[in-house]
N, C-alpha and C positions, 0 to 999 in steps of 0.2 A: 480336379477341376479341369475343364476344357480350356485350351489355349484361346478359344473364341469368347470365353467369358470376359466381362469387363474387368479392367485392372482393379486389384484390391485397393481399398482406401486405408492408408497408413495414418493413424492418429497419434499426435503427441499428447503428453500428459495434461496439457492445458487446452485440449480440444475435445472434451468428453461429452458435450451436450448434443441433444437430438438435432439442433439446428446445424450441426456439422455432419452427422452420419445418417439422419433420417429424412433428408430432403428427397424430393421427387427423383433426382438423378441417382442418389446413393442409397436409397432405401433398402435395396436387396443385395447390395454388394458385400463381399467378404471384407471384414474390418480387421486390420492388423494393428495390434497394440504391443509395444515393445518395452520390456523392463530391462534397462541397460544398467548393469552393475557399475560400469565405468562412469556413466552420467550421474548416477545416484551418489557415487562416492567421490566425485571430483572436488566438491567443496564441502565444508563443514556446515551442513544445514541443521536447522532445529530438528530435534527428534520428532516432534509432533508434525512438522511440515512433511517429513518423509512419510509418516503414517498417512497423512491426508492424501498425498499424491498416489501412493501405492493403493490405498483403499479406493480412491476414485477409479483408477485404472481397472482394478480387479472387480469392482462392483459392475462396471460397464461390461467387462467380458462376461460376467455371470448373467447380466441382463440380455446380452446378445446371443448367448448360447452357442450353437453350432456355427453361427455366422461369424464368430470372432476367432481369430488366430492369435493366441496370446503367447509371446515368445520371451523367455528369460535368457538373455545372452550377455556376454561381456560388453559388446558394442552394438550400435545400431547397424553397422555394416554387416556384422555376422547375422543379425536377424533378417535383414533384407535378402541376403544371399540364401538363407533358408527358405524364404517365401518362394523363390525360384522363378519369379517373373516380375516385371516392373510394376511399381505401385504408383497410385495417384496420392498426392499429399497437399494439404493446404499450407500456405506459407507459415513457417514458424514465427514465434514472437520474440526472437532475438537475432542479433547479427551472427553470432557463431553458429547457431542452428541453421540459419538461412544459408550460410556459406557451405555447411555440410550438405544440405539438400541440393545445392547447385552442383557440388562435386558428384553426388550420387546421380544427378540427372546427366552429367557429362559421361558417366560410366555406364549408363543404361539401367541403373537400379530404380530410378524414378522416371516415370514417363511424362508426368505433367504436374505442375505446381499451380494450385488455384489460390485466389485471394483469401485472406484470413476472414472467416465468417463469424468470429466471436465478438465483434464490435459493431456499433451502429453505423459508423461512418467509414467508408472505404478510404484507403490512402489516396487514391486518385481524386476523390471528391475533396479531401482535405487540401491536397496540393492545388486544386483549382481555387479553393477559397483563400489559401495562404498567399498565392502568387509569389512575388519576389521579396516579400517582407522579411526582415531579419530579426525584428523583435515582435513579440506577440502579447496580446492581452486576452486572458482567459475570458473576460466578460464579453468581448466581441465574438469569440468563438461560441460561447454558450448561447448567446442570443441567436446566432446563425443556426445552431443545433435545434433550438426550440422552434424556430420558423420552419426549418427543413422537415422536421418530424411532426410538426403541428402538435406540440405538447404544451399544455396550459396556455393555449392561445384562444383569443376571441376574435375571429377573423384575422386581421393583421396586427392586432394589439395583444399584449400580454394580459392574461386573466388578472383581474385586480388592479390593473392600471400601472403596475410596476414589474420590471424584469427580475428584480432581486430584492428579497426580504431579509438579507443578511443582518441588517440592524436589529431585527426582531428575534434573532437566533443567537444572542450573545449573553443570555442571562447567567448570572453566577449560580452555583448550586443552592438549593433551598436551605436556609439557615436552620440549624438544629436537626437536620436529617442526615442519617448515614447512607441512605439509599433513596433513589427516586421512587415515587409512588406509581410504579408501572409494572405490568406483568413481566415475569422473568423471560429471557429469550428462549426461543425454541432450541431444543437440543436433540441430536439424533439418538437412536437406539443402536448401540453397537451389536454386531452379529458375528457369525463364525468367520466371515472374511476379515473383519477387524482383528479378531483373535489370532488368525493366521499371520496377518501383517505384523502384529506386535511380536509374535514368536519369531518371525523371520528377522525382524530388526534386532531382536535380542541376540540372535545367532550370528548376525552379519558383523562385519568389521568396518561399516561405514562410520567415519568420524562425525560426531554430532555435538550440538550444544543444547542447553536446556534440559528439561526433564520430561519423562514420559507422563502422559496424563490421559484422561478420557477424551474421546473425540468430541469436539464441541461444534464442529462446522459441517454443513451439508457437502456431500461429495457426489451426489447423484441428482439428476433433474427432478425426480420425485421428491427427494428430500429438500432440494432448494425451493421447489414450489410450495411445500408446506412451511418452510422457514419464512419465505416471502409473505405468504398469507397470514402467518402469525404476526409478523412485524407490522404489516399494514393494519391489521385488525386491532392489535393490542398496544403497539409501541410508537407508531409513526406520529401520532398527534403530539406526544410528549417529546419526540425527538428534537423538533425544531428549537424550542426555547433553550434547551439545555445541551445543544449540539457541541458547545465549546466547554462545558462544565465537567469537572472531575471530582469524584468522591472516592475516597480510599477503599470503602467497603462495597463499592458498586462498579466493578471493572467494566461492565458492558454499558452502563447507563441505559439510554434508550436507542442505542445504535442498532443497525440492522443485522450486523454480522454476516452480511452477504458478500463481502469482498472475496472470501475464499471460493465459494461456488462460482462467482463471476470470473475470477482469475483462473479457475480450473476449466472454464468454458462450459460448465454445466447449466448456467443460468445466463440467458441473453440479457444485455442491459435494457433493451426496450421492453422486455417482459416486466422488469422491475419498475421502470418509470410509468408504464401504462397502469400497473396495479396501483401505484401511489396516486396517480392522477385520478383514477376512478374513485379512490377514497375521498378526494376533495369534492368531486361531483356528487358523491353519495352523502356528503355532510358528516363524515366520520373522522376527518382529519383537517385541521386548519390549513389555510393556504400557505402560511409561512413555513410550516413544517414540510408540506409536500414540495414546495419550491426548493427548500434547502436540500432535500433528498435528491430531487431531480438534478439540481446543480452539481451535487457530488458525482452522480452517475454519468449523465450525458454531457455534463460540463467538464468538471475536473478530470475524471477518470479517462474519458475519451481524449481530452487535451493532452494528458501525460503520455498516453499511448502514441498519439501522432507525433509529438515532439521527440520521442525516443528515436524515431527514424529521421525526423527533420534535422535534429541537432547532430546526428551522426556518431560515428565510432569513437572519435576523440573526445567527446563531451565529458566523459567521466574523468578525464585527466585535467579538466579545467581546475584552476586553483588561483582565482583572482585575488584572494585575500592572503595568499602565500602562507597557508597553514601547513606546518611541518611536523607537528607532534604526532607520534604514533598512538594508536588506541591503547590505553592502559590495559593491563591484564585483567583487572577487576571488571572492566567493561566487556572485553571479548569473552570472558568466562561467565558472564552474567552473575557475578558475585555480588548480589544485592546486599548481603550482610556485611560487606566491607565498606559500605557507603553510609555516611551519617545523615546526610540531608534526606528528609522524609520523601520529598517529591522524587528525587533521583533514585533512591533506593526502591521506592514503590514501582516506578516505571521499569526499572531493570528486572524486578521480581515478576512483573507482568509478562515481560518477554521470556524470562526463564520458565515460568510456570505454564504459560499459554501460547507463547509465540505471537502475542497480539496485544496491542494497546490501541486506543483510538487516536485520532489525528492530533489532539492537543498534547498528550504526553510525547508523541513522536516529534512534533514540531517545536513546542514551547518548553519542553523539559529536556528530552534527549538531544534533539537537534540544537536547541539553544545552548545547552551546556557545551556540546562539541564545538560549536562555532566560537563561543567565548574562549575556550581553551585551545583553539587552533588545531584540532585534530585533522589529520589528512583526509580531504574529502573523498578520494578514491577508496581509501580503506573503509571509511564510514559508509559509503554507498554499498560496498560489498557486504558489510556487516548487516545493514538493513535488509538487503536482498536475501540473505541466507538465514538470518535469525528470526524473521517474521514469517508466519505461516502463509501470509498472502503476498510475500515478496517474490517477484520474478524479475528477470533481467530488464524488462521494459518498464517496470513499475517505478523503480527507485531513482534513476538519473535525474529526471526533471524535479522530482520531489526532494531529493537530497542535495544534489549538486547545485540545482537552481534555487528552489524555494527555501530549503532549510539552511544551506551553507553559503548562499550568495557567491558560490565559487565560479559562476559563469559571468560575473560582472554586471548582472542586471538584465539578462535576456528573459528570465522568468519573472523576476520580482523587482520592483523599483527601489527597494531598500532591503538591507539585511533584517531578518526576523530575529533580532536580539532584544531581550527584555530583562529587566531586573526582577527581584523577588516580589515586587508589588503586584505584578500580573498574576503570578502563581498564587499569591495570597488571596487575590480577588476571585479567581476562577476555580480554586480547589480548596480542600480542607486539610491540606498537608502541613501548612505552616503552624497550625495549633499543635503544640507539644513537640515541635522540632527543636533540636539543639541549637539551630541557627535562627536568627531573627531577621525577617525580610526588611526591616527598617534600619538595620545596623550594617554599616559599611566597613568599619574597622574595629577589631577586637576579637576576643575568643569566640563570641557568638555571631560574628559577621557572616551574613548569608553569602555563600559562594556565588549565587546568581546575582545578587545586588552588587557586590564588590566586583564580580567577574564582568558585569555589564560595563562598569566604568573603566575597568582595565581594557576591555574590548574597544570602547569609544576612544580611549587614549591611543591605543595601538593603531587605530585606523582613523585618526583625527582628520587627516587631509581628505580622505575619501568621503567621510561623513559630513564634513563641513561644506563640501561641494554639492551635496544632495539636499534640496530644500525640505525633504521629509525627515532628515536627520540632523540638519544644521543646528537646531535648537538644543539637541543633546550635547553637542560639542560646546556650545556656549554655557550650558549648565555645568558641564564637567570642569570648565576653566574657573568656575566660581567655587568649586569644592575646596575647602580649607584643609582637608585631610587627604588630598590626592596623593601626595608623595608617600605618606604612610600606607595608604591603600595599595599603591603599586608595589611597594616593597613587600607588603603582606601577601599579595596574590602571587608574586613571582616565587615566593617561598612556600606557598600552600601545598600541602600534601594530602590534606583531608577534605573530602567533599561530602 
């Protein structure tokens, strides 16, 4: 190639969509994709996550043909030195990768760093909105997003007269049903690229967790478009009411399964919300379902992305509740068979078998258990980021450190998201047939979530008494006649 040709575009593994490489400026440029063995092996990722990442990169290289330069090297530096001339890159999605790119820019390997194109809102626009505030409300951000992008708006007012239909999206699972009455999620058809990825992972010495399995998620823009179309047509309307419900025999419920393609950068979030909005206008999906999905994508997901940068590098070290217990081996090894409680065993099995569970098992089973038992937030954050197929460095801190573990002291959420077995009993079908009883606090069949909740309230009595959203729990705890027996039982508990 001539030295007069424009600088090649270097893509990271989460920048794989056409909105990154098929824009007017970059449409004809050489694209550099790097498979770094050091980056892939640095942490113990889920086996299926590595498959998805490699499949996405290799499918894009195949799609681009001669335009792509695909390099397999030990490090990114080695790859860029092989390119032989400076590259353009979009800002990566983590602090360590951004630091690396800045080093490369100082050394002349990178000629320009562009803003990240895989989110709806730019960091500058978020900073303008956030100003000098230290605490944030997602609802304020979400409304600003709706107005900015004119989504589900009727002039200056929200369609339907309300911004948020969350109250309509909290139904328990239908009684007597093992699955929702909804069409199964779209699944990709594996090809020779996937076969090669699987063989290469078998031969590699990358440390992994979880088990191998069929590829369940879209990794190309074409696949993501089909998955989105299928979700909107067949599943979106049912999604809303049962957004928070869990059934043991229905791992996907009516969720979109679009977090992987969005986090790989192959599907732009505005594509997803516009498709959902059109379904409402076409009359094929109820407003509460569409609004719930839109809130997940341009509300929560974008909010978490922006707060990763806003909260800064030290955020994952926050530990407001002084949780000191290391993650147990059965947790880190995804040994679901070592766990007695149906809900916890099933959630771990979902991570082991698919690298994915939806947000309620993440928050109200896995996260709830971890907070009750005082697992170290930084370790938990790393576990979520590496064990889930949609986990990336930016995804988990606000979700885990803030929302799930309340380790930031309330910057993300006004109260700890702790609950007893009653919530799990109401929103899932796990308690039926479980060795533990969600109504029992003390005894052989005492539910570790119910008893663990009161142990948690006791341990953080002062903090919870000072919060008007949790003060009632402290008053209730003080009236428990079996509190001493409960605390003794939970301090000695070895079985969950």
